[in-house]
Each structure stands twice: as structure tokens, then as C-alpha cells.
N, C-alpha and C positions, 0 to 999 in steps of 0.2 A: 159136469166139462168143463174146466178151468186151465185157460194158462196164464202164466206165471211170466213176467221177466221182470227181475230186480238189478239196479242203478242207481248210483247214491252220487252224491256229489252235490103334434108334431109341432114346427117351424115353415115359415112360405120360402120360396123358393129365396125372397131376399134376403130375408133372415140372413138366408145361410150363405148366402153369394157376401151378407155382410160380416161371418162371421170364419173370413178366406185368413190364412196364413196363420200367423202369430193371436193374432184377434178371438181367432179359432175357443185358446185357453188362455189370455189374457185378460178375460170379461166374466167373476164368475156368479155364484151362486149360494147355496140355503145354508139349513140350519136343521138339527136333532133332535135323538133322546135318547134312548139305553139300546146299547147292542143288541142286534141279533141272535139267539139261542141256536141249536141245531135242536131239532128234534130227538127225544131220546130214544135206547131201544135199537142203535144203528151201531154197534158194536159184534164183530165175531167173538167166536170164541178165542182164539189167535189174536186177539187185540187191534186186528185189522176193522178199518174204519169203511162198516158197507152201503153203496148208494145201489138203492133201487131202479132201473129204468124200469119205469109201469103205467099203466094209467091211473088219473087221480082228476078232482073237481076242484075247481075253484068260485068265488065268490066275486070274479072279476070287475060285473056292474053291479057291489055293496049289497049290501045284506037286503032282505025280505025281496029279490028276485031270485031265479033259479040258475046254481051253479056252470061251472062252463066245464067239460067234459076238455081234458087236456093231459100231455104227459108232462111226467116231473120227474128228478128223483127224488123217489119217497113217497111220487104223488105230491111230492109238494110245490111253487113257485113264489119266489123264488125256490131253489132245491135248499137240504140243509146248510147251512152257515159250517164250512170249514177253518180252523182256524188253528194255526202250527209258531211257534217260532221260528225265525230265521236260523240256519242250521241247521232246523233238525230233525229226523226223519216222519217225512210224508206217511203210510197205508192206507192204502183207497181199495177196496173188492167195488167193482162194475156189477152188479148183476144183472142181467138182462130181462128181462121179461117185457118186454116187446114183441110182435111179430116181424119185428125186421133186424138187420143189423146195425148196430152201431159200436160206438169209442164214444170219451174223454176227452176233451182235449184242454190242456191247459194256457189258457192265453193270458199270453205272458210271461210267465215263468221260462225262465234261461236253467232248463233241466234237461237230461241225456234225451239224443234223441230218436232212444226206444219209449221215452217215457212222454211223447207227446203226444199219444192219442191222436196221430193222421193216415186216419188207413187210407189205401195198401199202403205206406208212405213208410210209418214207420212200426207196421204192428198190420195183423191180420184182422179183419169188424172181428168185433164180438157177437156171435150168429146169438138167434133166440134160445132162451134157456140155458146159456155161456155166461159164463167171467174170464175178469182179467185183472189183475193183481197191478195195482201201479204204485211205486215205491222212488220215491229220490228226496232231498232234502235240497228245500229252498233257499239259493245262495242270498235272497234279493228279502229285505224285509216293507212292506208294503200291498196294498188292492187290486187282486187279480181276481178272475174268477178261470171259472171250469163249463163247459159246453158239449153238447155234442157236434161235433164236424160238420160245417156247414156241407161240406159234399153227404152231408146222408139231406139230401133237400126232404127241408115241413119240422125238424126235427127241432130244433132250436125255435125256431117260432111257436110251434106247438107248444114251448114250458118247457125244453131238456136242459136248466144254466141252475148257478147258482155263484156262490162266493166264494172266493176264498184270500182270510187274510193273512199276510204270515207277521208280528208282531215282532218290533224292534227287540234287538234284546236285552237293552234296560227300555221299561216300560219310560211310556213319555207321558208328560206332565198335563193333562187332563180329565176330565171329571168323566164324560163320556164321549163312546164312540161310538159311531152312528152308521149301520149302513144304508143306503137309498141309493135298491134296482130300480130300473126306469122301464117300460115296455108300453108298445105299442100292441093292441090288439085287433083282428078286425070281426067284428062280430051279427051275425043277423040279427033279428027282432030277438024271437027266446036266447036271444044268448049261447046261439054253439058256433062255433067258427065256422067260417065261411069264407075259406080262401078265395072261390068266384067273385069276390065282390073287393076289385084293388080298387085302388085310391086315388084321387084327382092326377094327372100327369102333373100338370101346370102347380101344384103342390109338395115341397116335397117335405115329411112330417108333420102335413093339416091332417086333423082329426073332422073327416068329414062323418056323417050323420052312421056308420059303420066301425067308426075308426073310435077304439075306449083303451085311454092313456093310463097307464098302473103305474103306480110307485107300491114295491115290496108285495105283487099281487094284490093291492086295493086300489079302488078308485080315489082314494083319497086318504088322509093320515093325519093325524094330530099327534103332533111329540112334544112332550113335555118334557119340559126344561127351569129350571132354577137362576133366579138371579145373581147375576157375577159369576157362572158357571163354563169354562171354558170346555168346547167339546170339538172333536176329529169325526168333520161329516165324509162319509169318504161313497161319493156319487160312482154309479153302474149305466151307464146307459145298456140295456139289451133290446133294446127295441135292433134287429136287422136291417131295417131299409131306413133306418126314421134319427137325424140329428135334433140334438134335444136343449133347446134354448129355456130357460132357468134362470127367475130375481127372485133374493129376496127381499126382502122390505125391509127399512129399517134396522141393518148391519152392517156390518163392514169387514168378509167373509176374506181368511187371509191365505190364497194355494202356496200348500205350499209340497204337491207331490202332484207329475201326475203319471199314467197310465203305469200306476205300483215305481215307481223311483223318483229321490224324493228331487226336487226344483227348490232354486235358490228362491224364497219366500219374496213371496210380492199378494200385495193387493188385487182386488177382483171389482175390473171397472166396471160402473155401476150397478155391481152388486148383482151380477149377472155372468151365466157360463153356458158355451153351447158346447154338447158334444157329440161328437162325431160317434157312430155304432162302434162296439167297443170299448169307446175309449171309459176311462179314469180322471178322474181328478180325489185331491187327496183337499178337504179343509178345515183352515183354524175359522172359531168365530166363538168372539166373548160376545156371553149374554150381557147387556148391560141396561136391556127394557127394564123397567120397574115388575113390581108384582103384581100376577093381574094383568097385562099386560099380554095381547096374540099379535105375531108376525106372518101374514102370509110366505108361499112360497108360491109361485104365479110359473106357471107353463107359458110360452110361448106362442101363438095358434095369426095365422093370417087375420084373424076377426077380433083379436089383441093379445088381452093376458086370461088365461084359467084357471084360478088356484087348484092345487095340485094334493100340499100340506103345509098343515101350520104348524107353527113352534107357540105355546100356549106356558103362558111364564103358573109358574105354583103360585099361591098369594099368599103360602108360607110364610114370609123371609125370605131375602139371599143365603147363598147357597154361604157366603162370605163375607166383609164388610167393606172391599170394595173387588173389583176385577182388579185380576192379574197385571204387573206391569211389566214383566218379562216380551222379548216380543218371540213367537213364535216358529220353530226353526226344523227338523227331524237331523239327527244324526245323516254324515256323508253315505252316500253308496258305493259302489265296487267299480264302478264303471269306467273307462278311463279318461283321462282330462283330456287328453289330446292323441289324435291323430294323422296319421304320416300321410296325407292329399299327395305328395310327388308321388308314391309307388304304386297309389293306390288303384284295383279294379275299378275299371268305370263303364256303365252300361247304360244306354237309353233303353228303356221299357215303357213303348206305344200300350196302352190301355185299352184298343180296338179288342174283339173279341177276332178277330181273323186276322192278327201282327200275326208277320213269322217272324223265324228263327233268323234267313237270311238279313231279310233290312237290320235287324236290331242288332247287329255286325257289323256290319256295314256301318250303321251309325257309331258304333259305339268305337270300330279301329282301334284301341288301346288296350283291349281285355284277356290279350296275351294267347287266346282259345277258339280264329276262325279256323282253325286249317279242320273243318269238317267237310261229311262230304256232299257233293250237291243234292240226296235227298232228303240229309238229317237237313240241312240249311234252311230248304223247304217247310220243315216241319213246322206249326202251330207254337207259337209262342207260348199263350194263355188256352189249357185245354179244360172242359166240363168236367170234373172228373165226379165218380159217386163212390164214397164209401163202401158200399162191397164187391167195388173192384176186386181181382185176383195182385196184378199188381199196379204201378204206377205205368203212367203214358212214356214213353220216350224217355231223351237222355235227361241230363240234366241241363235247366237256364244254365250256369257256368260251374265250375270247381276250381276250388281257392282254399290255400293253402292258410292252415290256422295263424292268426295273428291278423293278416293282413289288411289293412283296409277295403273297403268296399264303398264306391260310389252310383248311386245309380240315381234315374233321373226315369220321374212319372210322367210321359204325358195322356194328357188327358185330351184325346179331340173327339172326343163326343158331347150330346149333348146332355150328360149326365150325371152325377157326384158318382164317385166310383169311392170307395173304400178299400186302401189298402193294408194289411193285417202281413208281419212278419213273424215267421215261428222262432223262436228259439234266443232271439236276439230283440236291442232294442239301441234308436239309430237318431241321429239330432237330425233335423229341420237345416240346413241347406239354406242360407242368404244365394242371394242370384249371383251372386259373383264372386264366389266360394272363397269369401275373405272372413265367413265366420258364419253362426249355426243361433239358433234359438236357446237361448240357458235352459233345456228342460229336455228330459230322454222322451220317448212315445217308443212304441209298437204295433201300433193301430194310426190311418190316417185319412183323412178326407182330404180329397184333391179334388179340383171343381173342374165344372163343367170352361173346356177350355182353357185347358191352364196347366200347368208344368209343378210338381212339385221334386223338389230334387231333396235325397237323404244323402245320410253315411253311416256306417257301422265300424265293428268291432269285430271280423270273425275268426271267435275265436271258443264257436260253439262246436265239434268234432260232430260231423252227423249229416244225416238229408235231413235239410228244411223247407217246410213252403213258402212263398209267396202267397196270398189271396189276393183277386180283383177281384170289391163286387160291388157288379152296379146297384143305385139305387131303385130305378124306377122302370118302367111300374113296380116290382117288385126283385127284393134282394137277386140277382143272379151269383154265385161264387164262380168265378172260373183259375185256374190255381195254373202255377210252374214252380218246379222244386229247385233245387241250390246242393250242392254239396262241402262241407269243410274238413278236409282232410289233411 
């Protein structure tokens, strides 16, 4: 049975609080090696790239210890690296070999709504022993990722994710292109997943005795490099409930992209970065240490810094006589340079699970669609969705005409951080007085306790789209609302 749809187109609480606002992305990280390759034998006879959601095993605790059973695409964690050039068609067939429904969400990709992988909003869930074909042409170059829907509880946490790299039309002048995917796992002493063991509630992102942090599915990683090489480092935080604060010693990384969109290059503050769950950051790193050197990539924890990877310089001489003298920069993206705030649709969205639509509409006043019935106005704003549902619960949060600017204020009145992910669009993080925005685009945002984050985007992608709110303590809980662009 196959359904086919075709369209074109951790850190302590103290560290989390220190990473608020623009500083969450203005302090950066690591170093790298060679690009990760997709496992062989994954193409069907018709040329579609096949991904099988199935049981697998990984040495999450290192060599010499029993492997951990997990769910993975083709049985790998991370799943196979998918790569396509900007504007070229990508065809992927998901084959579900699990005992429960699933799908694939293409996180950060501005693709057609029917391909977004958000059941039951955009497709029926893919039943066991069934398949679904995803076909789209990514309009943006950058670092993205694919994963099971957050509305399918535990699937991403068991390992159902991988990276999607969309290359620029013209190759970027780097010697190495490196993906580093970070994750955390709760394991019992025998290496088995232990969902009953929760992390400490007073230390978001801490590595307790039952938590294991991995990079590319390993507890540590050596990254070979030669002196005077230039590397593009693609960092992904795949941990659903963990911000990641990382630092690379003796290097000066330059941030060139955030959440898949090019940014005006800037030096990482103190060579460190904090990545919220789901965030990606692209860095350019010039390897300027002498042959035979090493440089450690550290993960910040409540007890200090823990080595998680290492740049190991080869002894066979530099790659060229001197490092590059040119400044790194990516070609500009296609997102708008200006937004019309004067005629924007404005919404105030409290992140409490019991927030009601009527309260939200009364707070916004100006959004232009408050003529709902009294019963409709009393509906919950956020709903706990399941990917196996037959239909999305309730009406849309709002409906907006294509091309109009939308401004959302996420009010976190709780004591826990929340991660917000907007499907099908990228947004700007606004300054406090609406007099400007941060110089980068995002699709995922960490909203800290007792704070309000305000964003704006142009609703230029027609269809139905999710807004997901995930509370990070004690474990990530996904709540959703949806909107439509007409």
C-alpha cells in the first residue's frame, strides 16, 4: 500500500538564561572533518530515495559496550544524510516498518503544505507496512533536518531523524563540509532506553548519571583536519528537550547561517554557541593551528565543560602555504528584506497549555477575525495532537491572506522553557519596541521562563501550517495549533 502526493516548488538553568535573546545565537562553536555520506543501497528502481523507519542499534555508549536498540531511518542514528541542490527535485519514499503510524516532517524547509509531513493536518499518517512519497524542490540552500512528527510521541527521541543539506547553486569555497548532529539519550546501566528516568528538573540540559550526549550517534568524535583548510561546520541540535552550549578552543568560528538561512557573517562570541532544540547553525572555521595540533570541542554542563569532539590536525603539512585571506560569506537568500508592520495581523499567544482562544483574541484586538461563536472562542488555543488522529482538532488559530505580514507574541508565563517551531515559514526575532529585528532568520525559537518573544514573518506559503510549542521540563511535551494561508 502506498500513498503518493506530488507537489513542486546539556546546560544548566543558569547557562540557558545566559543564552537568552540574540546571545542565544551570537556566541559560537566547533570544528569538523569530512562530510557524512548516505548509506548505500537506498534507491528504488524508479529512482526515489527510500527511507525505511525500522528498528536499529547504535553504540551510543562507545565501542566495547553493548549497543542500544533504537528506531532509525534505515536503522541509523542519525539517519542517512540527504543532499540536493537548491531548486532541484527531491523524491523520498518513506516505508514504515514500525508497529505504529509515522510520517516525515521536513524541518525548516519552505515546501508545499501537502509535503510538510504533519499528520493529520497535511496528510494521513503512514500506517505500518505502508509507504508515502514526498516530492518537492527546496527553494532555499542551507542546513535542514527531517524527523518523525513531534505529535508521534517518542519517535524522534528513539532516533527517527536525519539531516537534509541543500547545496547552493554555485559551490562554496571550502575544503571540508561537516555535519555535527548532537543528541541526548536516557539509558539504563545496561544501555537500554529508560523513559522512566527523567532528567533533574532543576538543570535543563544537564547530563545526569543516566544521560548520554552523542555527536553523530557517538559519545565522542575525532575530526581530522589539515592546517590552513577552511571548513563549513553544520551544527544540529536534535535533542528534543535540551539546549546545547558548546565551545571550540583556539579557533575563531564565523557564523554564516542560522536555521538554514544565510546571515550577515559575524564572529562567534568567545567561540561558543547555544543551540535550542531543533536549531541549526552553519560556521566557517579556518584551521590555523600547526600540523599535529589538537583542539577540543566542549559541551557545557553544570559541573563545567565536557569534551565531546576533537579537531585532530594531520602531521603531513598544511593544505596550502597560508590560510585564505578572503572573508567567508554565503550568497543571499530569497526571503523579503522588508515587512509591512502597519497592516500586519497581530496575535498574542500565551504558552500555557490551558490558554483559550477567547483570551487570545481579546488580547490581540487587531487581528481582524474575532467574530467567532462563543463556543468556538472558548476552545483551547493549544492542543495535544497525535499523529494517528483522523482529523485536526478545532478550527485554525487564524486565517491570513497570502503575502500579509504576521506578528506573533509568545508569552511564556510558566517556569519552564518552551521551544516554538513554525512550519513552512521563517521569521525574524523582533526588538522590544518593533523598531527593528535581529539580523538573522529562524524557524525554531527558545522562549525562556517568564519572558515574551515577539516574531514577524510574511505568510507567503499557501496551505495549512502548524505552530508547535514544546515544554522542555521534565520532558518535551508537544502542543500544537494551526493556521492557514489563503
